[in-house]
PDBQT receptor file of N, H, CA, C and O in Angstrom, charges set to zero:
ATOM      1  N   MET A   1      -0.730  36.315  18.772  1.00  0.00    +0.000 N 
ATOM      2  CA  MET A   1      -0.063  36.898  17.516  1.00  0.00    +0.000 C 
ATOM      3  C   MET A   1       0.676  35.949  17.126  1.00  0.00    +0.000 C 
ATOM      4  O   MET A   1       0.356  35.176  16.223  1.00  0.00    +0.000 OA
ATOM      5  N   GLN A   2       1.858  35.898  17.832  1.00  0.00    +0.000 N 
ATOM      6  H   GLN A   2       2.119  36.526  18.566  1.00  0.00    +0.000 HD
ATOM      7  CA  GLN A   2       3.023  35.090  17.504  1.00  0.00    +0.000 C 
ATOM      8  C   GLN A   2       2.767  33.563  17.156  1.00  0.00    +0.000 C 
ATOM      9  O   GLN A   2       3.593  32.974  16.458  1.00  0.00    +0.000 OA
ATOM     10  N   LEU A   3       1.964  33.100  17.492  1.00  0.00    +0.000 N 
ATOM     11  H   LEU A   3       1.293  33.579  18.059  1.00  0.00    +0.000 HD
ATOM     12  CA  LEU A   3       1.426  31.588  17.190  1.00  0.00    +0.000 C 
ATOM     13  C   LEU A   3       1.154  31.693  16.044  1.00  0.00    +0.000 C 
ATOM     14  O   LEU A   3       1.961  31.330  15.189  1.00  0.00    +0.000 OA
ATOM     15  N   ALA A   4       0.001  32.193  15.737  1.00  0.00    +0.000 N 
ATOM     16  H   ALA A   4      -0.655  32.488  16.432  1.00  0.00    +0.000 HD
ATOM     17  CA  ALA A   4      -0.399  32.349  14.683  1.00  0.00    +0.000 C 
ATOM     18  C   ALA A   4       0.468  32.837  13.394  1.00  0.00    +0.000 C 
ATOM     19  O   ALA A   4       0.136  32.395  12.294  1.00  0.00    +0.000 OA
ATOM     20  N   LEU A   5       1.443  33.632  13.483  1.00  0.00    +0.000 N 
ATOM     21  H   LEU A   5       1.712  33.991  14.377  1.00  0.00    +0.000 HD
ATOM     22  CA  LEU A   5       2.394  33.803  12.697  1.00  0.00    +0.000 C 
ATOM     23  C   LEU A   5       3.419  32.402  12.835  1.00  0.00    +0.000 C 
ATOM     24  O   LEU A   5       3.730  32.177  11.666  1.00  0.00    +0.000 OA
ATOM     25  N   ILE A   6       3.724  31.926  13.235  1.00  0.00    +0.000 N 
ATOM     26  H   ILE A   6       3.471  32.109  14.184  1.00  0.00    +0.000 HD
ATOM     27  CA  ILE A   6       4.503  30.572  13.529  1.00  0.00    +0.000 C 
ATOM     28  C   ILE A   6       3.806  29.470  12.942  1.00  0.00    +0.000 C 
ATOM     29  O   ILE A   6       4.412  28.764  12.135  1.00  0.00    +0.000 OA
ATOM     30  N   LEU A   7       2.549  29.211  13.251  1.00  0.00    +0.000 N 
ATOM     31  H   LEU A   7       2.056  29.784  13.906  1.00  0.00    +0.000 HD
ATOM     32  CA  LEU A   7       1.649  28.220  12.566  1.00  0.00    +0.000 C 
ATOM     33  C   LEU A   7       1.412  28.550  10.964  1.00  0.00    +0.000 C 
ATOM     34  O   LEU A   7       1.553  27.675  10.109  1.00  0.00    +0.000 OA
ATOM     35  N   SER A   8       1.123  29.594  10.725  1.00  0.00    +0.000 N 
ATOM     36  H   SER A   8       1.009  30.305  11.419  1.00  0.00    +0.000 HD
ATOM     37  CA  SER A   8       1.162  30.116   9.144  1.00  0.00    +0.000 C 
ATOM     38  C   SER A   8       2.340  29.564   8.502  1.00  0.00    +0.000 C 
ATOM     39  O   SER A   8       2.311  28.857   7.494  1.00  0.00    +0.000 OA
ATOM     40  N   LEU A   9       3.549  29.982   9.239  1.00  0.00    +0.000 N 
ATOM     41  H   LEU A   9       3.573  30.556  10.057  1.00  0.00    +0.000 HD
ATOM     42  CA  LEU A   9       4.854  29.635   8.660  1.00  0.00    +0.000 C 
ATOM     43  C   LEU A   9       5.034  28.179   8.416  1.00  0.00    +0.000 C 
ATOM     44  O   LEU A   9       5.667  27.765   7.445  1.00  0.00    +0.000 OA
ATOM     45  N   VAL A  10       4.485  27.413   9.284  1.00  0.00    +0.000 N 
ATOM     46  H   VAL A  10       3.970  27.749  10.073  1.00  0.00    +0.000 HD
ATOM     47  CA  VAL A  10       4.754  25.932   9.233  1.00  0.00    +0.000 C 
ATOM     48  C   VAL A  10       3.630  25.551   7.996  1.00  0.00    +0.000 C 
ATOM     49  O   VAL A  10       4.002  24.886   7.029  1.00  0.00    +0.000 OA
ATOM     50  N   VAL A  11       2.451  25.957   8.101  1.00  0.00    +0.000 N 
ATOM     51  H   VAL A  11       2.149  26.497   8.887  1.00  0.00    +0.000 HD
ATOM     52  CA  VAL A  11       1.494  25.509   7.211  1.00  0.00    +0.000 C 
ATOM     53  C   VAL A  11       2.393  25.953   5.705  1.00  0.00    +0.000 C 
ATOM     54  O   VAL A  11       2.723  25.103   4.878  1.00  0.00    +0.000 OA
ATOM     55  N   LEU A  12       2.602  26.982   5.604  1.00  0.00    +0.000 N 
ATOM     56  H   LEU A  12       2.334  27.673   6.275  1.00  0.00    +0.000 HD
ATOM     57  CA  LEU A  12       2.919  27.433   4.140  1.00  0.00    +0.000 C 
ATOM     58  C   LEU A  12       4.525  26.780   3.787  1.00  0.00    +0.000 C 
ATOM     59  O   LEU A  12       5.007  26.767   2.654  1.00  0.00    +0.000 OA
ATOM     60  N   ILE A  13       5.036  26.386   4.713  1.00  0.00    +0.000 N 
ATOM     61  H   ILE A  13       4.644  26.397   5.633  1.00  0.00    +0.000 HD
ATOM     62  CA  ILE A  13       6.481  25.444   4.280  1.00  0.00    +0.000 C 
ATOM     63  C   ILE A  13       5.887  24.101   4.094  1.00  0.00    +0.000 C 
ATOM     64  O   ILE A  13       6.388  23.506   3.139  1.00  0.00    +0.000 OA
ATOM     65  N   PHE A  14       4.904  23.406   4.769  1.00  0.00    +0.000 N 
ATOM     66  H   PHE A  14       4.497  23.889   5.544  1.00  0.00    +0.000 HD
ATOM     67  CA  PHE A  14       4.109  22.384   4.421  1.00  0.00    +0.000 C 
ATOM     68  C   PHE A  14       3.577  22.351   3.136  1.00  0.00    +0.000 C 
ATOM     69  O   PHE A  14       3.712  21.291   2.524  1.00  0.00    +0.000 OA
ATOM     70  N   ILE A  15       3.090  23.131   2.673  1.00  0.00    +0.000 N 
ATOM     71  H   ILE A  15       2.980  23.991   3.170  1.00  0.00    +0.000 HD
ATOM     72  CA  ILE A  15       2.305  23.311   1.478  1.00  0.00    +0.000 C 
ATOM     73  C   ILE A  15       3.545  23.342   0.349  1.00  0.00    +0.000 C 
ATOM     74  O   ILE A  15       3.600  22.571  -0.609  1.00  0.00    +0.000 OA
ATOM     75  N   LEU A  16       4.249  24.091   0.566  1.00  0.00    +0.000 N 
ATOM     76  H   LEU A  16       4.204  24.717   1.344  1.00  0.00    +0.000 HD
ATOM     77  CA  LEU A  16       5.613  24.130  -0.576  1.00  0.00    +0.000 C 
ATOM     78  C   LEU A  16       6.338  22.639  -0.701  1.00  0.00    +0.000 C 
ATOM     79  O   LEU A  16       6.785  22.209  -1.765  1.00  0.00    +0.000 OA
ATOM     80  N   ALA A  17       6.376  22.003   0.421  1.00  0.00    +0.000 N 
ATOM     81  H   ALA A  17       6.014  22.352   1.285  1.00  0.00    +0.000 HD
ATOM     82  CA  ALA A  17       6.906  20.841   0.521  1.00  0.00    +0.000 C 
ATOM     83  C   ALA A  17       6.019  19.862  -0.109  1.00  0.00    +0.000 C 
ATOM     84  O   ALA A  17       6.643  18.948  -0.647  1.00  0.00    +0.000 OA
ATOM     85  N   ILE A  18       4.883  19.795  -0.191  1.00  0.00    +0.000 N 
ATOM     86  H   ILE A  18       4.376  20.538   0.246  1.00  0.00    +0.000 HD
ATOM     87  CA  ILE A  18       3.822  19.128  -0.813  1.00  0.00    +0.000 C 
ATOM     88  C   ILE A  18       4.014  19.119  -2.219  1.00  0.00    +0.000 C 
ATOM     89  O   ILE A  18       4.207  18.109  -2.895  1.00  0.00    +0.000 OA
ATOM     90  N   VAL A  19       3.926  20.784  -2.806  1.00  0.00    +0.000 N 
ATOM     91  H   VAL A  19       3.769  21.605  -2.258  1.00  0.00    +0.000 HD
ATOM     92  CA  VAL A  19       4.159  21.271  -4.081  1.00  0.00    +0.000 C 
ATOM     93  C   VAL A  19       5.350  20.444  -4.791  1.00  0.00    +0.000 C 
ATOM     94  O   VAL A  19       5.245  19.783  -5.824  1.00  0.00    +0.000 OA
ATOM     95  N   VAL A  20       6.512  20.631  -4.001  1.00  0.00    +0.000 N 
ATOM     96  H   VAL A  20       6.597  21.168  -3.161  1.00  0.00    +0.000 HD
ATOM     97  CA  VAL A  20       7.681  20.231  -4.631  1.00  0.00    +0.000 C 
ATOM     98  C   VAL A  20       7.753  18.692  -4.616  1.00  0.00    +0.000 C 
ATOM     99  O   VAL A  20       8.193  18.122  -5.614  1.00  0.00    +0.000 OA
ATOM    100  N   VAL A  21       7.334  17.965  -3.512  1.00  0.00    +0.000 N 
ATOM    101  H   VAL A  21       6.976  18.429  -2.701  1.00  0.00    +0.000 HD
ATOM    102  CA  VAL A  21       7.145  16.764  -3.821  1.00  0.00    +0.000 C 
ATOM    103  C   VAL A  21       6.266  16.102  -4.997  1.00  0.00    +0.000 C 
ATOM    104  O   VAL A  21       6.695  15.277  -5.805  1.00  0.00    +0.000 OA
ATOM    105  N   ALA A  22       5.009  16.595  -4.945  1.00  0.00    +0.000 N 
ATOM    106  H   ALA A  22       4.661  17.265  -4.289  1.00  0.00    +0.000 HD
ATOM    107  CA  ALA A  22       4.194  16.325  -6.267  1.00  0.00    +0.000 C 
ATOM    108  C   ALA A  22       4.872  16.627  -7.766  1.00  0.00    +0.000 C 
ATOM    109  O   ALA A  22       4.761  15.970  -8.801  1.00  0.00    +0.000 OA
ATOM    110  N   PHE A  23       5.548  17.748  -7.532  1.00  0.00    +0.000 N 
ATOM    111  H   PHE A  23       5.639  18.282  -6.691  1.00  0.00    +0.000 HD
ATOM    112  CA  PHE A  23       6.385  17.995  -8.962  1.00  0.00    +0.000 C 
ATOM    113  C   PHE A  23       7.522  16.845  -9.205  1.00  0.00    +0.000 C 
ATOM    114  O   PHE A  23       7.666  16.228 -10.260  1.00  0.00    +0.000 OA
ATOM    115  N   GLU A  24       8.144  16.713  -8.256  1.00  0.00    +0.000 N 
ATOM    116  H   GLU A  24       8.027  17.214  -7.399  1.00  0.00    +0.000 HD
ATOM    117  CA  GLU A  24       9.131  15.816  -8.231  1.00  0.00    +0.000 C 
ATOM    118  C   GLU A  24       8.819  14.116  -8.706  1.00  0.00    +0.000 C 
ATOM    119  O   GLU A  24       9.518  13.356  -9.376  1.00  0.00    +0.000 OA
ATOM    120  N   ASP A  25       7.763  13.951  -8.192  1.00  0.00    +0.000 N 
ATOM    121  H   ASP A  25       7.196  14.569  -7.647  1.00  0.00    +0.000 HD
ATOM    122  CA  ASP A  25       6.950  12.704  -8.388  1.00  0.00    +0.000 C 
ATOM    123  C   ASP A  25       6.465  12.806  -9.780  1.00  0.00    +0.000 C 
ATOM    124  O   ASP A  25       6.740  11.773 -10.390  1.00  0.00    +0.000 OA
ATOM    125  N   LYS A  26       5.764  13.789 -10.597  1.00  0.00    +0.000 N 
ATOM    126  H   LYS A  26       5.541  14.628 -10.101  1.00  0.00    +0.000 HD
ATOM    127  CA  LYS A  26       5.600  13.627 -11.579  1.00  0.00    +0.000 C 
ATOM    128  C   LYS A  26       6.464  13.834 -12.740  1.00  0.00    +0.000 C 
ATOM    129  O   LYS A  26       6.037  13.552 -13.859  1.00  0.00    +0.000 OA
ATOM    130  N   ARG A  27       7.719  14.333 -12.562  1.00  0.00    +0.000 N 
ATOM    131  H   ARG A  27       8.066  14.562 -11.653  1.00  0.00    +0.000 HD
ATOM    132  CA  ARG A  27       8.854  14.445 -13.271  1.00  0.00    +0.000 C 
ATOM    133  C   ARG A  27       9.272  13.135 -13.181  1.00  0.00    +0.000 C 
ATOM    134  O   ARG A  27       9.202  12.583 -14.279  1.00  0.00    +0.000 OA
ATOM    135  N   ALA A  28       9.669  12.442 -12.321  1.00  0.00    +0.000 N 
ATOM    136  H   ALA A  28       9.725  12.890 -11.429  1.00  0.00    +0.000 HD
ATOM    137  CA  ALA A  28      10.291  10.854 -11.944  1.00  0.00    +0.000 C 
ATOM    138  C   ALA A  28       9.293  10.175 -12.803  1.00  0.00    +0.000 C 
ATOM    139  O   ALA A  28       9.835   9.586 -13.739  1.00  0.00    +0.000 OA
ATOM    140  N   ALA A  29       7.946  10.071 -12.773  1.00  0.00    +0.000 N 
ATOM    141  H   ALA A  29       7.506  10.550 -12.013  1.00  0.00    +0.000 HD
ATOM    142  CA  ALA A  29       7.225   9.107 -13.783  1.00  0.00    +0.000 C 
ATOM    143  C   ALA A  29       7.387   9.233 -15.132  1.00  0.00    +0.000 C 
ATOM    144  O   ALA A  29       7.576   8.333 -15.951  1.00  0.00    +0.000 OA
ATOM    145  N   LYS A  30       7.283  10.626 -15.342  1.00  0.00    +0.000 N 
ATOM    146  H   LYS A  30       7.129  11.357 -14.677  1.00  0.00    +0.000 HD
ATOM    147  CA  LYS A  30       7.703  11.122 -16.771  1.00  0.00    +0.000 C 
ATOM    148  C   LYS A  30       8.608  10.251 -17.579  1.00  0.00    +0.000 C 
ATOM    149  O   LYS A  30       8.298   9.578 -18.563  1.00  0.00    +0.000 OA
ATOM    150  N   ARG A  31      10.393  10.432 -16.707  1.00  0.00    +0.000 N 
ATOM    151  H   ARG A  31      10.645  10.978 -15.908  1.00  0.00    +0.000 HD
ATOM    152  CA  ARG A  31      11.434  10.082 -16.801  1.00  0.00    +0.000 C 
ATOM    153  C   ARG A  31      11.442   8.345 -17.025  1.00  0.00    +0.000 C 
ATOM    154  O   ARG A  31      12.174   7.732 -17.802  1.00  0.00    +0.000 OA
ATOM    155  N   GLU A  32      10.679   7.919 -16.348  1.00  0.00    +0.000 N 
ATOM    156  H   GLU A  32      10.084   8.417 -15.716  1.00  0.00    +0.000 HD
ATOM    157  CA  GLU A  32      10.379   6.177 -16.338  1.00  0.00    +0.000 C 
ATOM    158  C   GLU A  32       9.604   5.883 -17.499  1.00  0.00    +0.000 C 
ATOM    159  O   GLU A  32       9.859   4.919 -18.220  1.00  0.00    +0.000 OA
ATOM    160  N   ALA A  33       8.545   6.783 -17.732  1.00  0.00    +0.000 N 
ATOM    161  H   ALA A  33       8.338   7.566 -17.146  1.00  0.00    +0.000 HD
ATOM    162  CA  ALA A  33       7.702   6.270 -18.875  1.00  0.00    +0.000 C 
ATOM    163  C   ALA A  33       8.818   6.695 -20.379  1.00  0.00    +0.000 C 
ATOM    164  O   ALA A  33       8.678   5.908 -21.315  1.00  0.00    +0.000 OA
ATOM    165  N   GLN A  34       9.602   7.571 -20.548  1.00  0.00    +0.000 N 
ATOM    166  H   GLN A  34       9.715   8.210 -19.787  1.00  0.00    +0.000 HD
ATOM    167  CA  GLN A  34      10.380   7.801 -21.776  1.00  0.00    +0.000 C 
ATOM    168  C   GLN A  34      11.409   6.790 -21.692  1.00  0.00    +0.000 C 
ATOM    169  O   GLN A  34      11.964   6.452 -22.737  1.00  0.00    +0.000 OA
ATOM    170  N   LEU A  35      11.851   6.085 -20.229  1.00  0.00    +0.000 N 
ATOM    171  H   LEU A  35      11.400   6.360 -19.380  1.00  0.00    +0.000 HD
ATOM    172  CA  LEU A  35      12.901   4.870 -20.243  1.00  0.00    +0.000 C 
ATOM    173  C   LEU A  35      12.233   3.623 -20.739  1.00  0.00    +0.000 C 
ATOM    174  O   LEU A  35      12.796   2.749 -21.397  1.00  0.00    +0.000 OA
ATOM    175  N   ARG A  36      11.184   3.625 -20.423  1.00  0.00    +0.000 N 
ATOM    176  H   ARG A  36      10.726   4.336 -19.888  1.00  0.00    +0.000 HD
ATOM    177  CA  ARG A  36      10.237   2.112 -20.875  1.00  0.00    +0.000 C 
ATOM    178  C   ARG A  36       9.871   2.402 -22.295  1.00  0.00    +0.000 C 
ATOM    179  O   ARG A  36       9.796   1.403 -23.009  1.00  0.00    +0.000 OA
ATOM    180  N   GLN A  37       9.651   3.443 -22.802  1.00  0.00    +0.000 N 
ATOM    181  H   GLN A  37       9.712   4.255 -22.222  1.00  0.00    +0.000 HD
ATOM    182  CA  GLN A  37       9.240   3.707 -24.155  1.00  0.00    +0.000 C 
ATOM    183  C   GLN A  37      10.672   3.337 -25.282  1.00  0.00    +0.000 C 
ATOM    184  O   GLN A  37      10.679   2.728 -26.352  1.00  0.00    +0.000 OA
ATOM    185  N   ALA A  38      11.482   3.807 -24.727  1.00  0.00    +0.000 N 
ATOM    186  H   ALA A  38      11.477   4.302 -23.857  1.00  0.00    +0.000 HD
ATOM    187  CA  ALA A  38      12.845   3.660 -25.554  1.00  0.00    +0.000 C 
ATOM    188  C   ALA A  38      13.598   2.058 -25.157  1.00  0.00    +0.000 C 
ATOM    189  O   ALA A  38      14.500   1.565 -25.835  1.00  0.00    +0.000 OA
ATOM    190  N   ARG A  39      13.160   1.589 -24.254  1.00  0.00    +0.000 N 
ATOM    191  H   ARG A  39      12.428   1.990 -23.703  1.00  0.00    +0.000 HD
ATOM    192  CA  ARG A  39      13.556   0.131 -23.826  1.00  0.00    +0.000 C 
ATOM    193  C   ARG A  39      12.689  -0.485 -24.837  1.00  0.00    +0.000 C 
ATOM    194  O   ARG A  39      13.248  -1.059 -25.772  1.00  0.00    +0.000 OA
ATOM    195  N   LEU A  40      11.421  -0.454 -24.792  1.00  0.00    +0.000 N 
ATOM    196  H   LEU A  40      10.967   0.012 -24.032  1.00  0.00    +0.000 HD
ATOM    197  CA  LEU A  40      10.309  -1.217 -25.548  1.00  0.00    +0.000 C 
ATOM    198  C   LEU A  40      10.779  -0.861 -27.096  1.00  0.00    +0.000 C 
ATOM    199  O   LEU A  40      10.649  -1.803 -27.878  1.00  0.00    +0.000 OA
ATOM    200  N   ALA A  41      11.245   0.222 -27.580  1.00  0.00    +0.000 N 
ATOM    201  H   ALA A  41      11.351   0.987 -26.945  1.00  0.00    +0.000 HD
ATOM    202  CA  ALA A  41      11.615   0.659 -29.203  1.00  0.00    +0.000 C 
ATOM    203  C   ALA A  41      12.966  -0.047 -29.437  1.00  0.00    +0.000 C 
ATOM    204  O   ALA A  41      13.196  -0.351 -30.608  1.00  0.00    +0.000 OA
ATOM    205  N   ARG A  42      13.750  -0.308 -28.658  1.00  0.00    +0.000 N 
ATOM    206  H   ARG A  42      13.563  -0.061 -27.707  1.00  0.00    +0.000 HD
ATOM    207  CA  ARG A  42      14.664  -1.003 -28.828  1.00  0.00    +0.000 C 
ATOM    208  C   ARG A  42      14.806  -2.546 -29.188  1.00  0.00    +0.000 C 
ATOM    209  O   ARG A  42      15.613  -3.102 -29.933  1.00  0.00    +0.000 OA
ATOM    210  N   LEU A  43      13.811  -3.039 -28.458  1.00  0.00    +0.000 N 
ATOM    211  H   LEU A  43      13.155  -2.587 -27.853  1.00  0.00    +0.000 HD
ATOM    212  CA  LEU A  43      13.274  -4.404 -28.715  1.00  0.00    +0.000 C 
ATOM    213  C   LEU A  43      12.520  -4.305 -29.800  1.00  0.00    +0.000 C 
ATOM    214  O   LEU A  43      12.172  -5.393 -30.260  1.00  0.00    +0.000 OA
ATOM    215  N   GLY A  44      12.119  -3.276 -30.413  1.00  0.00    +0.000 N 
ATOM    216  H   GLY A  44      12.401  -2.392 -30.040  1.00  0.00    +0.000 HD
ATOM    217  CA  GLY A  44      10.950  -3.275 -31.586  1.00  0.00    +0.000 C 
ATOM    218  C   GLY A  44       9.511  -3.818 -31.009  1.00  0.00    +0.000 C 
ATOM    219  O   GLY A  44       8.766  -4.490 -31.723  1.00  0.00    +0.000 OA
ATOM    220  N   GLU A  45       9.241  -3.529 -29.892  1.00  0.00    +0.000 N 
ATOM    221  H   GLU A  45       9.845  -2.983 -29.312  1.00  0.00    +0.000 HD
ATOM    222  CA  GLU A  45       7.889  -3.660 -29.322  1.00  0.00    +0.000 C 
ATOM    223  C   GLU A  45       6.934  -2.505 -29.289  1.00  0.00    +0.000 C 
ATOM    224  O   GLU A  45       7.431  -1.392 -29.462  1.00  0.00    +0.000 OA
ATOM    225  N   VAL A  46       5.797  -2.584 -29.116  1.00  0.00    +0.000 N 
ATOM    226  H   VAL A  46       5.393  -3.488 -28.976  1.00  0.00    +0.000 HD
ATOM    227  CA  VAL A  46       4.598  -1.745 -29.036  1.00  0.00    +0.000 C 
ATOM    228  C   VAL A  46       4.518  -1.162 -27.411  1.00  0.00    +0.000 C 
ATOM    229  O   VAL A  46       4.832  -2.025 -26.591  1.00  0.00    +0.000 OA
ATOM    230  N   ASP A  47       4.318  -0.448 -27.102  1.00  0.00    +0.000 N 
ATOM    231  H   ASP A  47       4.063   0.253 -27.767  1.00  0.00    +0.000 HD
ATOM    232  CA  ASP A  47       4.414   0.108 -25.898  1.00  0.00    +0.000 C 
ATOM    233  C   ASP A  47       2.930  -0.312 -25.397  1.00  0.00    +0.000 C 
ATOM    234  O   ASP A  47       2.038   0.320 -25.965  1.00  0.00    +0.000 OA
ATOM    235  N   PRO A  48       2.527  -1.211 -24.492  1.00  0.00    +0.000 N 
ATOM    236  CA  PRO A  48       1.076  -1.499 -24.285  1.00  0.00    +0.000 C 
ATOM    237  C   PRO A  48       0.335  -0.979 -23.633  1.00  0.00    +0.000 C 
ATOM    238  O   PRO A  48      -0.830  -1.359 -23.516  1.00  0.00    +0.000 OA
ATOM    239  N   LEU A  49       0.988   0.345 -22.858  1.00  0.00    +0.000 N 
ATOM    240  H   LEU A  49       1.934   0.653 -22.953  1.00  0.00    +0.000 HD
ATOM    241  CA  LEU A  49       0.107   1.162 -22.407  1.00  0.00    +0.000 C 
ATOM    242  C   LEU A  49      -0.225   2.536 -23.013  1.00  0.00    +0.000 C 
ATOM    243  O   LEU A  49      -0.897   3.400 -22.449  1.00  0.00    +0.000 OA
ATOM    244  N   ALA A  50       0.323   2.626 -24.218  1.00  0.00    +0.000 N 
ATOM    245  H   ALA A  50       0.868   1.924 -24.676  1.00  0.00    +0.000 HD
ATOM    246  CA  ALA A  50      -0.084   3.609 -24.808  1.00  0.00    +0.000 C 
ATOM    247  C   ALA A  50      -1.142   3.991 -25.192  1.00  0.00    +0.000 C 
ATOM    248  O   ALA A  50      -1.380   5.194 -25.080  1.00  0.00    +0.000 OA
ATOM    249  N   PRO A  51      -2.321   2.945 -25.881  1.00  0.00    +0.000 N 
ATOM    250  CA  PRO A  51      -3.857   2.811 -26.186  1.00  0.00    +0.000 C 
ATOM    251  C   PRO A  51      -4.382   3.774 -24.939  1.00  0.00    +0.000 C 
ATOM    252  O   PRO A  51      -5.016   4.798 -25.194  1.00  0.00    +0.000 OA
ATOM    253  N   HIS A  52      -4.095   3.402 -23.647  1.00  0.00    +0.000 N 
ATOM    254  H   HIS A  52      -3.581   2.570 -23.440  1.00  0.00    +0.000 HD
ATOM    255  CA  HIS A  52      -4.661   4.070 -22.611  1.00  0.00    +0.000 C 
ATOM    256  C   HIS A  52      -4.359   5.560 -22.302  1.00  0.00    +0.000 C 
ATOM    257  O   HIS A  52      -5.156   6.280 -21.700  1.00  0.00    +0.000 OA
ATOM    258  N   ARG A  53      -2.806   6.085 -22.888  1.00  0.00    +0.000 N 
ATOM    259  H   ARG A  53      -2.159   5.500 -23.378  1.00  0.00    +0.000 HD
ATOM    260  CA  ARG A  53      -2.784   7.681 -23.093  1.00  0.00    +0.000 C 
ATOM    261  C   ARG A  53      -3.295   8.277 -23.997  1.00  0.00    +0.000 C 
ATOM    262  O   ARG A  53      -3.328   9.500 -23.863  1.00  0.00    +0.000 OA
ATOM    263  N   LEU A  54      -3.799   7.775 -25.064  1.00  0.00    +0.000 N 
ATOM    264  H   LEU A  54      -3.772   6.782 -25.173  1.00  0.00    +0.000 HD
ATOM    265  CA  LEU A  54      -4.697   8.462 -26.209  1.00  0.00    +0.000 C 
ATOM    266  C   LEU A  54      -5.981   8.945 -25.773  1.00  0.00    +0.000 C 
ATOM    267  O   LEU A  54      -6.849   8.278 -25.211  1.00  0.00    +0.000 OA
ATOM    268  N   ARG A  55      -6.033  10.388 -26.138  1.00  0.00    +0.000 N 
ATOM    269  H   ARG A  55      -5.327  10.930 -26.594  1.00  0.00    +0.000 HD
ATOM    270  CA  ARG A  55      -7.491  10.838 -25.813  1.00  0.00    +0.000 C 
ATOM    271  C   ARG A  55      -8.224  11.116 -27.058  1.00  0.00    +0.000 C 
ATOM    272  O   ARG A  55      -7.710  11.427 -28.131  1.00  0.00    +0.000 OA
ATOM    273  N   ILE A  56      -9.354  10.986 -26.833  1.00  0.00    +0.000 N 
ATOM    274  H   ILE A  56      -9.772  10.733 -25.960  1.00  0.00    +0.000 HD
ATOM    275  CA  ILE A  56     -10.617  11.119 -28.087  1.00  0.00    +0.000 C 
ATOM    276  C   ILE A  56     -10.770  12.735 -27.949  1.00  0.00    +0.000 C 
ATOM    277  O   ILE A  56     -10.956  13.372 -26.912  1.00  0.00    +0.000 OA
ATOM    278  N   ASP A  57     -10.657  13.166 -29.125  1.00  0.00    +0.000 N 
ATOM    279  H   ASP A  57     -10.506  12.649 -29.968  1.00  0.00    +0.000 HD
ATOM    280  CA  ASP A  57     -10.993  14.698 -29.393  1.00  0.00    +0.000 C 
ATOM    281  C   ASP A  57     -12.371  14.674 -29.803  1.00  0.00    +0.000 C 
ATOM    282  O   ASP A  57     -12.683  13.931 -30.733  1.00  0.00    +0.000 OA
ATOM    283  N   ASN A  58     -13.321  15.453 -29.181  1.00  0.00    +0.000 N 
ATOM    284  H   ASN A  58     -13.067  16.057 -28.425  1.00  0.00    +0.000 HD
ATOM    285  CA  ASN A  58     -14.641  15.585 -29.519  1.00  0.00    +0.000 C 
ATOM    286  C   ASN A  58     -14.930  16.837 -30.372  1.00  0.00    +0.000 C 
ATOM    287  O   ASN A  58     -16.077  17.078 -30.747  1.00  0.00    +0.000 OA
TER     288      ASN A  58
């Protein structure tokens, strides 16, 4: 009984850590994309990755 409780707590902590890391990674990627876009805008360039981010609405 105690082993199951300890294992479930360890798994829960592990899952929470995965969620936090994934959230922070997504936030860092978004921040990097904004910085890249601002840097290119200052240079007067077009973002070469922008067409790949466009989605076609059907």
